[in-house]
Backbone bond lengths (Angstrom), bond angles and torsions (degrees), N, CA, C in turn:
res aa  C-N    CA-C-N  psi(-1)  N-CA   C-N-CA  omega(-1)  CA-C   N-CA-C  phi
1 M - - - 1.464 - - 1.531 108.90 -
2 H 1.337 116.65 123.45 1.459 120.87 -174.86 1.528 112.48 -61.95
3 L 1.327 117.52 -46.81 1.453 120.84 -174.46 1.526 111.32 -60.80
4 L 1.322 116.78 -42.24 1.465 120.81 179.38 1.530 110.03 -64.31
5 G 1.339 116.34 -41.56 1.456 120.43 178.26 1.525 111.56 -62.79
6 I 1.330 116.47 -40.32 1.468 121.55 178.01 1.528 110.06 -62.84
7 L 1.327 116.66 -43.82 1.463 120.45 179.66 1.524 111.21 -63.93
8 F 1.335 116.79 -38.61 1.460 120.60 176.59 1.532 110.41 -62.25
9 A 1.338 116.78 -45.17 1.464 121.50 -178.60 1.528 111.02 -65.28
10 L 1.338 116.93 -44.54 1.456 120.45 178.41 1.535 110.96 -65.16
11 G 1.333 115.71 -37.00 1.470 119.78 176.48 1.517 110.88 -63.50
12 A 1.340 116.56 -40.09 1.465 120.56 177.32 1.523 110.40 -62.38
13 G 1.341 116.51 -44.20 1.455 120.48 178.01 1.528 111.80 -61.75
14 L 1.327 116.06 -38.59 1.462 121.42 179.11 1.527 111.24 -62.48
15 F 1.335 116.61 -50.70 1.462 120.10 -176.67 1.531 112.28 -73.65
16 F 1.341 117.24 -32.93 1.461 119.00 173.67 1.530 110.09 -63.73
17 G 1.346 115.91 -36.76 1.454 120.48 -179.93 1.515 113.21 -66.73
18 I 1.327 116.49 -27.63 1.465 121.00 179.53 1.532 110.99 -69.57
19 L 1.324 116.86 -24.92 1.466 120.94 -173.99 1.526 113.17 -57.03
20 A 1.350 116.84 -49.74 1.465 120.18 -172.44 1.531 113.88 -61.75
21 P 1.349 118.81 -55.79 1.478 118.04 -178.04 1.523 113.80 -65.01
22 T 1.331 117.84 -39.16 1.468 119.46 -179.05 1.530 111.07 -71.39
23 S 1.338 117.14 -34.30 1.468 120.14 176.40 1.526 110.04 -65.48
24 K 1.336 116.81 -40.62 1.458 120.29 -179.95 1.521 111.02 -63.28
25 I 1.328 117.16 -39.13 1.465 120.75 176.66 1.528 109.85 -60.94
26 A 1.348 115.59 -43.73 1.467 120.08 179.77 1.529 111.24 -63.68
27 F 1.339 116.29 -41.17 1.470 119.94 178.42 1.523 110.68 -63.22
28 N 1.331 116.21 -38.94 1.469 120.36 178.10 1.526 111.84 -65.38
29 L 1.323 116.21 -24.02 1.467 121.15 178.76 1.527 112.38 -88.19
30 G 1.337 115.92 1.27 1.464 119.70 175.38 1.517 116.08 104.60
31 V 1.328 117.59 6.09 1.467 120.67 178.11 1.530 109.17 -76.35
32 G 1.328 116.89 134.18 1.450 121.62 179.74 1.522 111.82 -83.89
33 V 1.326 116.28 157.73 1.465 121.61 179.71 1.525 110.60 -63.17
34 S 1.340 116.88 -39.25 1.474 120.71 -178.87 1.526 111.21 -60.10
35 L 1.323 116.47 -44.23 1.468 119.96 179.37 1.527 110.52 -66.10
36 A 1.335 116.92 -37.50 1.465 121.02 179.32 1.528 110.68 -61.91
37 I 1.326 116.91 -42.98 1.475 120.94 178.62 1.519 110.20 -64.94
38 F 1.331 116.06 -47.98 1.466 120.65 -177.15 1.524 111.54 -60.50
39 L 1.351 116.86 -46.53 1.460 120.13 -178.89 1.525 111.96 -67.16
40 R 1.334 116.52 -31.69 1.460 120.22 179.22 1.528 110.66 -55.77
41 Y 1.325 116.21 -49.70 1.466 119.83 -176.88 1.525 112.14 -82.82
42 L 1.338 117.13 -27.28 1.461 119.84 177.34 1.527 110.80 -66.00
43 V 1.326 116.52 -48.59 1.470 120.81 179.58 1.525 110.72 -61.34
44 A 1.334 116.48 -45.45 1.466 120.32 -179.66 1.527 111.08 -62.23
45 S 1.335 116.71 -38.99 1.467 120.87 179.92 1.521 110.99 -68.37
46 L 1.333 117.03 -41.76 1.467 120.71 179.77 1.527 111.40 -65.15
47 L 1.334 116.67 -36.54 1.468 120.14 179.68 1.524 111.82 -67.22
48 I 1.327 115.43 -34.72 1.466 119.54 -176.14 1.531 112.03 -89.45
49 L 1.348 116.90 -14.97 1.468 122.27 -174.44 1.532 113.80 -57.23
50 P 1.347 120.16 -44.86 1.470 119.39 -178.18 1.529 114.10 -62.58
51 I 1.315 117.77 -18.88 1.467 120.76 -177.23 1.523 111.44 -83.91
52 I 1.328 117.85 -20.03 1.471 121.70 -174.11 1.525 113.15 -56.08
53 P 1.347 120.36 -45.86 1.475 119.83 -178.47 1.529 114.06 -60.15
54 F 1.325 117.82 -21.13 1.459 121.61 -177.72 1.529 113.07 -91.42
55 Q 1.340 116.48 -0.09 1.461 121.02 179.27 1.528 110.37 -89.28
56 K 1.321 117.03 120.50 1.450 121.33 -178.30 1.538 110.96 -84.40
57 N 1.328 114.79 139.00 1.471 122.12 176.40 1.527 112.55 54.11
58 L 1.338 116.34 36.80 1.460 120.79 -174.76 1.532 111.53 -62.26
59 F 1.332 116.87 -49.20 1.466 119.97 -177.31 1.524 111.74 -69.14
60 F 1.315 117.06 -31.03 1.470 120.29 176.02 1.525 110.29 -65.72
61 I 1.335 116.40 -41.72 1.467 120.93 178.63 1.520 110.25 -64.53
62 Y 1.348 116.54 -41.36 1.461 119.99 178.50 1.531 111.11 -63.99
63 K 1.308 116.48 -42.81 1.456 121.10 -179.20 1.525 111.13 -65.72
64 K 1.312 117.13 -40.98 1.460 122.00 -177.46 1.522 111.54 -70.31
65 N 1.342 116.81 -32.79 1.468 121.05 -175.20 1.533 111.70 -120.36
66 I 1.330 116.13 32.15 1.458 120.82 -173.11 1.529 112.20 -58.62
67 Y 1.327 118.08 -35.58 1.466 121.05 -179.50 1.526 110.79 -61.73
68 D 1.324 116.69 -44.74 1.465 120.59 -180.00 1.524 111.10 -65.88
69 F 1.340 116.40 -41.70 1.466 119.74 -179.31 1.530 111.40 -66.15
70 L 1.318 117.04 -39.95 1.463 120.38 178.34 1.530 110.89 -68.27
71 L 1.330 116.06 -37.32 1.464 119.90 -178.48 1.530 111.33 -68.05
72 I 1.319 117.33 -42.41 1.468 119.64 -180.00 1.528 110.31 -69.70
73 S 1.335 117.60 -32.56 1.468 121.25 175.88 1.524 110.14 -69.56
74 F 1.337 116.68 -38.49 1.460 121.18 176.72 1.523 110.25 -62.38
75 G 1.341 116.62 -39.07 1.459 120.80 176.13 1.519 110.99 -61.43
76 S 1.323 117.06 -40.53 1.461 121.67 178.66 1.526 110.95 -64.77
77 I 1.328 117.01 -39.16 1.468 121.59 178.35 1.521 110.63 -65.15
78 L 1.342 117.30 -43.74 1.459 121.23 177.11 1.527 110.84 -60.66
79 L 1.333 115.30 -42.11 1.466 120.82 -179.48 1.525 110.86 -61.09
80 T 1.318 117.06 -49.26 1.459 121.44 -176.54 1.526 112.01 -66.53
81 T 1.341 116.98 -53.07 1.464 120.59 -176.90 1.527 111.62 -68.83
82 G 1.341 116.82 -38.16 1.456 120.40 -179.26 1.516 112.68 -61.61
83 L 1.331 116.52 -44.69 1.466 120.14 -179.67 1.528 111.80 -67.02
84 L 1.326 116.29 -42.47 1.456 119.67 -179.07 1.531 111.45 -63.46
85 L 1.331 116.71 -40.96 1.462 120.55 179.82 1.526 111.69 -71.57
86 S 1.348 116.43 -37.64 1.463 119.69 -175.63 1.529 111.95 -64.29
87 V 1.340 116.65 -43.63 1.471 119.33 -177.38 1.523 112.05 -70.68
88 K 1.328 116.26 -13.85 1.461 120.10 177.49 1.527 111.39 -78.28
89 Y 1.345 116.39 -28.75 1.463 120.25 -172.64 1.528 114.21 -111.28
90 I 1.339 118.15 -18.43 1.467 120.34 177.83 1.519 108.97 -134.68
91 D 1.338 116.54 167.92 1.460 120.90 179.59 1.527 110.99 -58.00
92 V 1.320 115.66 143.06 1.463 120.90 -178.61 1.531 111.22 -57.54
93 S 1.331 116.55 -42.97 1.469 120.41 -177.58 1.526 111.33 -62.13
94 L 1.331 116.84 -40.97 1.466 120.22 178.50 1.518 110.79 -68.01
95 A 1.334 116.66 -40.38 1.465 120.89 179.13 1.527 111.06 -60.80
96 I 1.345 116.74 -44.38 1.463 120.64 -179.41 1.528 110.87 -68.54
97 L 1.337 116.31 -36.85 1.463 119.58 178.96 1.527 110.97 -63.11
98 I 1.331 116.43 -44.99 1.471 120.44 177.76 1.524 109.95 -64.52
99 F 1.327 116.24 -44.43 1.465 120.92 -179.92 1.523 111.56 -59.76
100 C 1.335 115.77 -40.33 1.466 120.30 -175.82 1.529 113.55 -78.57
101 T 1.328 116.89 15.56 1.464 119.94 168.13 1.531 110.35 -80.32
102 Y 1.341 117.41 -6.84 1.458 118.97 -174.83 1.539 114.17 -62.74
103 P 1.345 120.93 -33.03 1.468 117.49 175.02 1.526 112.84 -62.33
104 I 1.349 116.55 -34.54 1.462 120.03 176.41 1.526 110.07 -66.08
105 L 1.334 116.58 -40.68 1.471 121.07 178.50 1.531 110.53 -64.02
106 V 1.324 115.81 -40.51 1.476 120.06 177.81 1.524 110.16 -62.72
107 L 1.336 115.95 -42.06 1.466 120.40 178.10 1.526 110.50 -60.36
108 C 1.338 117.04 -43.85 1.473 121.07 179.84 1.528 111.42 -62.52
109 V 1.330 115.80 -43.85 1.471 119.94 178.25 1.516 110.65 -62.33
110 S 1.336 116.00 -41.57 1.465 121.10 -178.75 1.528 111.52 -62.12
111 V 1.331 115.88 -42.86 1.468 120.67 -176.48 1.527 111.82 -77.95
112 I 1.346 116.60 -45.62 1.477 120.91 -172.59 1.524 112.05 -79.14
113 F 1.316 116.89 -47.82 1.463 120.13 -172.64 1.532 113.36 -96.87
114 N 1.327 116.86 -40.49 1.464 120.04 -177.86 1.525 113.24 -90.22
115 K 1.350 116.16 -5.80 1.471 121.79 179.34 1.521 112.05 55.30
116 E 1.329 115.91 34.04 1.469 120.53 179.22 1.524 109.26 -76.68
117 E 1.316 116.64 135.07 1.452 121.48 178.58 1.525 109.57 -85.70
118 I 1.338 115.48 112.76 1.457 121.51 -178.42 1.530 109.27 -105.86
119 N 1.328 115.97 128.37 1.453 121.06 177.02 1.525 110.21 -58.32
120 N 1.339 117.26 136.70 1.471 121.01 -178.91 1.529 112.11 -58.57
121 N 1.325 116.14 -34.61 1.462 119.41 178.11 1.531 111.16 -62.97
122 I 1.334 116.02 -37.98 1.461 120.29 178.54 1.527 110.14 -66.83
123 K 1.345 117.40 -38.96 1.462 121.18 177.83 1.525 110.53 -61.08
124 I 1.333 115.68 -42.34 1.471 120.04 178.77 1.528 110.25 -64.63
125 L 1.332 116.75 -37.42 1.458 120.60 179.89 1.529 111.31 -67.36
126 F 1.338 117.47 -33.48 1.460 120.83 174.41 1.525 109.55 -57.56
127 L 1.342 115.07 -47.86 1.462 120.67 -177.69 1.530 111.75 -66.30
128 S 1.333 116.64 -45.37 1.470 119.92 -178.22 1.522 111.04 -65.90
129 T 1.325 116.61 -36.32 1.457 120.36 179.01 1.525 110.58 -66.07
130 F 1.330 116.41 -41.94 1.466 120.07 179.84 1.529 110.62 -66.06
131 I 1.334 116.74 -39.49 1.477 120.25 177.34 1.537 109.80 -63.08
132 G 1.332 115.90 -43.58 1.459 120.06 176.63 1.515 111.46 -60.47
133 L 1.336 115.92 -38.62 1.456 121.41 178.90 1.526 111.11 -63.15
134 F 1.335 116.82 -36.42 1.463 121.98 178.30 1.535 110.37 -59.51
135 F 1.339 115.67 -42.49 1.462 119.82 178.82 1.534 111.20 -70.84
136 V 1.334 116.03 -36.46 1.468 120.02 -179.32 1.526 110.97 -61.43
137 L 1.329 116.12 -45.23 1.457 120.53 -173.47 1.521 113.01 -86.69
138 G 1.341 116.40 -26.85 1.458 119.73 177.57 1.506 113.44 50.14
139 P 1.345 118.54 60.69 1.460 121.16 -173.13 1.522 113.33 -66.87
140 S 1.324 114.46 153.44 1.459 121.09 175.52 1.523 108.83 -109.93
141 F 1.328 116.37 130.17 1.451 121.20 -179.43 1.537 111.53 -104.84
142 N 1.340 116.27 15.70 1.458 119.65 -175.14 1.529 112.40 -72.13
143 N 1.312 117.02 -40.44 1.466 120.85 -175.66 1.529 110.27 -116.35
144 L 1.306 115.57 73.33 1.456 120.00 -179.68 1.528 110.36 -80.62
145 N 1.311 115.45 136.16 1.459 122.23 175.19 1.515 106.78 -128.05
146 I 1.329 116.66 120.95 1.460 120.59 -172.80 1.520 111.99 -61.11
147 F 1.350 116.76 -35.75 1.464 119.29 179.16 1.524 110.65 -66.49
148 G 1.338 116.24 -39.99 1.456 120.14 178.52 1.516 112.07 -65.31
149 V 1.352 116.04 -41.01 1.465 120.91 178.38 1.529 110.36 -63.93
150 L 1.334 116.39 -45.01 1.469 120.31 179.93 1.529 111.18 -64.33
151 S 1.323 116.99 -35.21 1.469 120.87 178.18 1.522 110.96 -64.93
152 A 1.338 116.56 -41.13 1.471 120.72 177.83 1.520 110.77 -65.77
153 I 1.345 116.27 -37.38 1.468 120.30 176.80 1.524 110.33 -64.56
154 L 1.344 116.40 -41.10 1.471 120.17 177.38 1.527 110.89 -60.83
155 A 1.341 116.67 -40.53 1.465 120.49 177.85 1.521 110.78 -62.63
156 S 1.332 116.66 -40.76 1.464 121.02 178.08 1.523 111.21 -64.46
157 L 1.336 116.15 -42.22 1.470 120.57 177.32 1.528 110.76 -64.54
158 G 1.338 116.21 -35.57 1.462 120.07 177.48 1.518 112.03 -64.32
159 A 1.343 116.31 -44.61 1.468 120.66 178.27 1.522 110.92 -64.18
160 T 1.339 116.27 -39.95 1.471 120.98 177.93 1.520 110.56 -61.99
161 T 1.329 116.10 -45.20 1.470 121.53 179.58 1.518 111.09 -59.44
162 M 1.330 116.62 -44.68 1.459 120.39 -178.93 1.522 111.69 -60.80
163 I 1.324 117.02 -45.44 1.463 120.49 -176.61 1.530 111.28 -69.16
164 V 1.337 116.47 -43.97 1.473 120.47 -178.20 1.527 110.96 -66.04
165 I 1.332 117.17 -45.58 1.468 120.66 179.68 1.518 110.86 -67.67
166 N 1.329 116.82 -34.89 1.462 120.28 176.63 1.524 111.16 -60.37
167 Q 1.344 116.07 -41.95 1.461 120.01 177.36 1.529 110.85 -62.00
168 K 1.327 115.73 -43.42 1.464 121.25 178.62 1.524 110.82 -60.78
169 M 1.320 116.50 -42.25 1.463 120.79 -178.57 1.525 111.38 -70.43
170 S 1.325 117.00 -36.27 1.464 119.64 177.90 1.524 110.70 -66.18
171 N 1.344 116.75 -31.23 1.467 120.86 176.01 1.526 111.66 -66.76
172 K 1.331 116.19 -22.28 1.467 121.73 176.94 1.523 111.47 -91.80
173 S 1.332 116.48 7.69 1.471 123.25 -179.85 1.524 112.58 66.33
174 I 1.335 116.66 27.44 1.462 120.98 173.14 1.528 107.18 -83.20
175 S 1.316 116.66 125.48 1.457 120.62 -172.06 1.529 112.11 -75.95
176 P 1.334 116.61 153.58 1.470 120.66 176.41 1.525 113.01 -58.04
177 I 1.334 116.83 -33.22 1.465 120.36 179.73 1.518 110.41 -64.73
178 Q 1.335 117.51 -43.67 1.462 121.19 178.90 1.522 111.49 -62.82
179 I 1.331 116.39 -38.64 1.468 120.71 177.67 1.516 110.20 -67.88
180 N 1.318 116.05 -44.47 1.457 121.57 -179.01 1.524 111.21 -59.53
181 I 1.310 116.70 -44.99 1.472 121.49 -179.86 1.519 110.62 -58.23
182 F 1.321 116.65 -48.60 1.463 120.65 -175.31 1.528 110.84 -66.38
183 I 1.336 117.19 -49.60 1.471 120.58 -176.76 1.523 110.94 -56.53
184 N 1.328 117.39 -49.94 1.458 120.36 -173.14 1.526 113.07 -71.74
185 I 1.321 117.58 -41.89 1.471 119.36 179.86 1.529 110.74 -71.03
186 F 1.330 117.46 -41.59 1.468 120.98 178.25 1.528 110.29 -61.88
187 N 1.336 117.05 -46.76 1.459 120.38 -178.56 1.525 112.47 -69.83
188 L 1.335 116.68 -32.14 1.459 120.04 176.11 1.526 110.02 -61.13
189 I 1.319 116.13 -47.20 1.470 120.48 179.44 1.523 110.62 -66.24
190 F 1.327 117.02 -43.67 1.467 122.09 -178.42 1.531 110.75 -60.35
191 F 1.327 116.89 -53.52 1.456 120.25 -176.43 1.526 112.10 -70.15
192 F 1.333 117.75 -30.54 1.467 119.67 177.75 1.521 110.60 -60.69
193 F 1.330 116.79 -47.87 1.466 120.28 -179.17 1.530 111.29 -68.50
194 I 1.331 117.19 -40.60 1.472 120.34 178.79 1.521 110.58 -62.52
195 L 1.335 116.16 -48.07 1.461 120.32 -177.57 1.523 111.68 -70.59
196 Y 1.338 117.65 -35.82 1.474 121.42 -176.84 1.523 111.76 -70.89
197 F 1.343 116.54 -41.97 1.465 119.84 -174.46 1.530 113.68 -89.74
198 F 1.319 117.34 -26.76 1.465 119.42 -174.89 1.534 113.51 -113.54
199 F 1.317 117.15 -18.32 1.460 121.06 179.79 1.528 108.07 -132.41
200 S 1.294 118.17 -150.71 1.468 121.52 177.17 1.525 109.39 -148.85
201 I 1.326 115.41 147.59 1.459 121.49 177.71 1.522 107.88 -113.19
202 N 1.315 116.24 115.57 1.459 121.37 -178.66 1.526 110.55 -92.83
203 F 1.343 115.16 110.07 1.460 120.19 179.85 1.525 111.80 -94.17
204 S 1.317 117.00 -2.99 1.465 121.17 -177.54 1.541 110.77 -84.14
205 I 1.298 115.50 78.27 1.458 121.13 179.58 1.519 109.10 -130.32
206 S 1.320 116.42 163.77 1.460 120.60 -179.14 1.527 111.20 -72.83
207 K 1.323 115.25 165.89 1.464 120.92 -179.76 1.517 111.44 -63.43
208 I 1.332 116.37 -41.23 1.470 120.20 -179.43 1.525 110.42 -66.74
209 S 1.331 117.02 -35.20 1.465 120.80 177.51 1.524 110.49 -65.98
210 F 1.334 115.59 -41.88 1.470 120.25 -180.00 1.529 110.82 -64.76
211 L 1.326 116.75 -44.43 1.463 120.49 179.65 1.529 110.89 -64.77
212 T 1.327 116.29 -35.15 1.466 120.32 -179.85 1.522 111.54 -67.87
213 I 1.332 117.61 -43.20 1.475 120.40 -178.27 1.527 110.78 -71.53
214 L 1.331 117.28 -17.62 1.468 119.62 176.06 1.530 111.29 -70.03
215 I 1.343 117.30 -25.72 1.471 120.49 -179.48 1.531 111.24 -62.24
216 P 1.349 119.78 -54.10 1.470 118.26 176.85 1.522 113.22 -66.76
217 S 1.329 116.94 -26.04 1.470 119.95 178.50 1.526 110.45 -65.62
218 F 1.336 116.29 -47.19 1.465 120.57 177.70 1.536 110.50 -68.52
219 S 1.335 116.30 -36.95 1.468 119.93 179.75 1.525 110.76 -61.80
220 Y 1.336 116.40 -41.57 1.474 120.08 178.20 1.523 110.81 -61.07
221 A 1.338 116.59 -46.34 1.462 120.74 -178.34 1.527 111.37 -59.26
222 I 1.326 116.26 -43.84 1.465 121.51 179.70 1.526 110.81 -67.36
223 A 1.343 116.12 -44.76 1.465 121.21 -176.84 1.524 111.68 -62.77
224 L 1.330 116.52 -45.73 1.464 119.98 -179.20 1.525 111.32 -61.86
225 F 1.334 116.35 -42.98 1.459 120.04 -178.89 1.521 111.24 -65.31
226 L 1.338 117.44 -40.83 1.465 121.19 178.12 1.525 111.15 -64.58
227 Q 1.336 116.43 -38.70 1.464 119.56 177.74 1.521 110.87 -63.73
228 L 1.326 116.53 -42.09 1.467 120.97 179.15 1.530 111.06 -64.31
229 L 1.322 116.78 -32.38 1.463 120.97 178.62 1.526 111.77 -75.73
230 A 1.337 116.57 -31.42 1.465 120.58 -175.88 1.520 112.80 -72.25
231 I 1.322 116.74 -42.41 1.475 120.78 -172.02 1.526 113.44 -58.46
232 P 1.343 120.47 -44.88 1.472 118.51 178.60 1.525 113.51 -64.23
233 R 1.333 117.65 -21.50 1.463 121.41 -174.90 1.531 113.10 -91.71
234 I 1.333 117.57 -38.50 1.471 119.04 -176.64 1.525 112.99 -123.49
235 G 1.330 117.36 1.47 1.455 119.91 176.78 1.518 113.07 87.28
236 Q 1.319 115.67 162.97 1.459 121.24 -174.76 1.527 112.65 -69.17
237 S 1.336 117.68 -36.23 1.466 120.29 -177.17 1.524 111.55 -68.04
238 N 1.327 117.11 -49.19 1.462 120.25 179.55 1.522 111.70 -64.34
239 T 1.341 116.69 -39.55 1.459 119.98 177.65 1.523 110.76 -59.58
240 A 1.336 115.75 -45.45 1.467 120.69 179.81 1.526 110.80 -60.78
241 L 1.323 116.90 -39.68 1.465 120.62 179.64 1.528 111.09 -62.57
242 F 1.322 117.24 -47.76 1.461 120.58 -177.05 1.524 112.32 -70.32
243 L 1.330 117.31 -21.23 1.458 120.27 176.95 1.530 112.13 -71.46
244 Y 1.342 116.80 -7.59 1.460 119.71 173.93 1.532 111.29 -64.57
245 L 1.322 116.59 -9.74 1.467 119.99 175.97 1.533 110.51 -66.40
246 E 1.325 116.59 -25.40 1.473 122.00 -175.05 1.528 114.13 -53.09
247 P 1.351 119.88 -55.12 1.469 118.55 -177.41 1.524 113.72 -66.52
248 V 1.341 117.43 -29.45 1.465 120.24 177.39 1.528 109.93 -65.67
249 V 1.330 115.98 -44.42 1.463 120.34 177.48 1.528 110.47 -62.65
250 A 1.336 116.00 -38.87 1.463 120.44 179.73 1.527 110.89 -61.89
251 I 1.346 116.25 -42.43 1.465 120.11 179.34 1.530 111.01 -66.53
252 I 1.336 116.64 -44.64 1.468 120.56 179.01 1.524 110.25 -62.75
253 G 1.341 115.67 -39.72 1.460 120.30 177.18 1.514 112.12 -62.33
254 A 1.334 116.23 -38.48 1.465 120.50 178.53 1.527 110.76 -65.45
255 V 1.332 115.99 -36.25 1.466 120.31 179.04 1.529 110.66 -67.47
256 I 1.329 116.02 -44.58 1.465 120.64 -175.93 1.530 111.94 -76.49
257 L 1.325 116.68 -46.69 1.464 120.95 -172.54 1.521 113.88 -89.51
258 L 1.334 116.33 -34.17 1.465 119.95 -175.99 1.524 112.64 -105.96
259 K 1.347 115.33 2.27 1.469 121.61 177.94 1.534 112.38 60.97
260 E 1.336 116.62 28.92 1.454 119.55 174.46 1.532 108.72 -79.37
261 T 1.327 117.02 159.86 1.466 120.87 -177.19 1.522 111.52 -112.05
262 L 1.321 115.53 147.69 1.461 122.11 176.95 1.526 109.47 -97.94
263 N 1.340 116.44 132.60 1.458 118.89 173.51 1.526 109.61 -89.84
264 S 1.314 116.93 177.21 1.470 121.21 -175.40 1.525 111.50 -63.50
265 Y 1.346 117.74 -34.28 1.464 120.36 179.24 1.534 110.93 -66.13
266 Q 1.326 116.33 -40.53 1.457 120.06 -179.74 1.526 111.38 -68.16
267 I 1.320 116.66 -37.74 1.469 120.35 176.63 1.529 109.84 -63.73
268 F 1.342 116.35 -44.49 1.463 120.88 177.46 1.521 110.83 -60.52
269 G 1.329 116.59 -45.87 1.463 120.54 -179.91 1.514 112.44 -62.26
270 S 1.343 116.47 -40.13 1.467 120.53 178.67 1.527 111.08 -62.38
271 I 1.336 115.88 -40.85 1.463 120.23 178.37 1.526 110.85 -63.64
272 V 1.345 116.63 -42.07 1.471 121.49 179.05 1.527 110.51 -61.98
273 V 1.344 116.24 -47.46 1.464 120.40 -178.60 1.523 111.24 -62.68
274 L 1.332 117.30 -49.49 1.466 121.10 -177.87 1.528 111.70 -65.51
275 S 1.336 116.80 -36.80 1.464 120.65 177.84 1.524 110.55 -66.73
276 S 1.326 116.68 -40.32 1.467 121.12 178.98 1.523 110.75 -64.49
277 L 1.331 116.32 -41.20 1.465 120.18 178.86 1.521 111.07 -66.61
278 A 1.329 116.76 -39.79 1.465 120.40 178.25 1.527 110.40 -63.68
279 L 1.327 116.63 -42.58 1.462 120.84 178.94 1.519 111.01 -66.90
280 A 1.337 116.42 -38.69 1.464 120.57 178.04 1.527 110.65 -63.32
281 T 1.331 116.11 -39.64 1.469 120.36 176.80 1.526 110.65 -60.92
282 Y 1.328 115.91 -45.06 1.472 121.19 179.82 1.527 110.84 -62.50
283 L 1.350 117.44 -46.86 1.466 121.42 -177.47 1.526 111.52 -66.12
284 T 1.343 115.60 -39.43 1.470 119.42 179.19 1.515 111.10 -64.69
285 Q 1.323 116.08 -44.10 1.461 120.67 179.36 1.523 110.83 -67.76
286 K 1.332 117.49 -36.51 1.454 121.63 179.07 1.523 110.92 -65.40
287 T 1.347 115.92 -42.19 1.474 120.81 178.50 1.515 110.41 -62.61
288 K 1.340 116.19 -39.73 1.445 120.29 178.92 1.520 112.16 -62.87
289 N 1.344 115.48 -41.92 1.467 120.62 -179.39 1.532 111.46 -67.68
290 E 1.348 116.66 -33.41 1.468 120.49 -179.98 1.520 112.49 -68.23
291 F 1.360 115.86 -30.15 1.462 119.50 -177.91 1.512 112.60 -97.88
292 S 1.346 116.06 -4.11 1.468 118.85 179.84 1.511 111.60 -92.56
């Protein structure tokens, strides 16, 4: 059902957008990046853990499709590490702008490699949404750092990999729950060993800091699951388009929670992005009704 898939994708964009402002609040309260990464996958793994006993032939599915599961997990690792490194070396707005090229990359993969037929109106909406996003984020190119730029590109490639491989796996009738279980548990183990042996995880934080960092942790778990649910219903290209809601939510969250201010360009960009998403929702639903 198209409408349900659209709602899942928009929900994913909403919860992904919550991550940035709430994480920044937690960092300001003294939470370290290592703990934020660890809790992100720990919370997601604990939420999905009770469902594991009800999954039939889970290990057989993992063994049969291990390459796909490892590849989508690798994409998640690139996404997480790339974004964290990029914002350390370049402006946050520029990092997010580079990262948010991933819907365009997904569109290119869909058209060139998967031979997916994309409506011309949807292609135009991809472009208009990205232009609106440029105004929303208002990037600064004054202090460019090549390592930071490359890290943001890696994060974008990671997000692209996750969406494209997810579509491939859904075509094999691999459920979102099975994908969710593997990604979160695999990444939890991976990052635990990396952070434990090469970095440090500081658990000595206040109660309010711990409760605050749990907000983006739960938001990530919800967002990832909604994204996995959306792709089988509306496809990788449409899902990527609706995920453009993420940076708009992040900016609005920064205004409300961090008391940051929006200039006229950002307001204009937000209107362009939201209008494009609304039109995309209408066109997607209209196409569905024409073929039903």
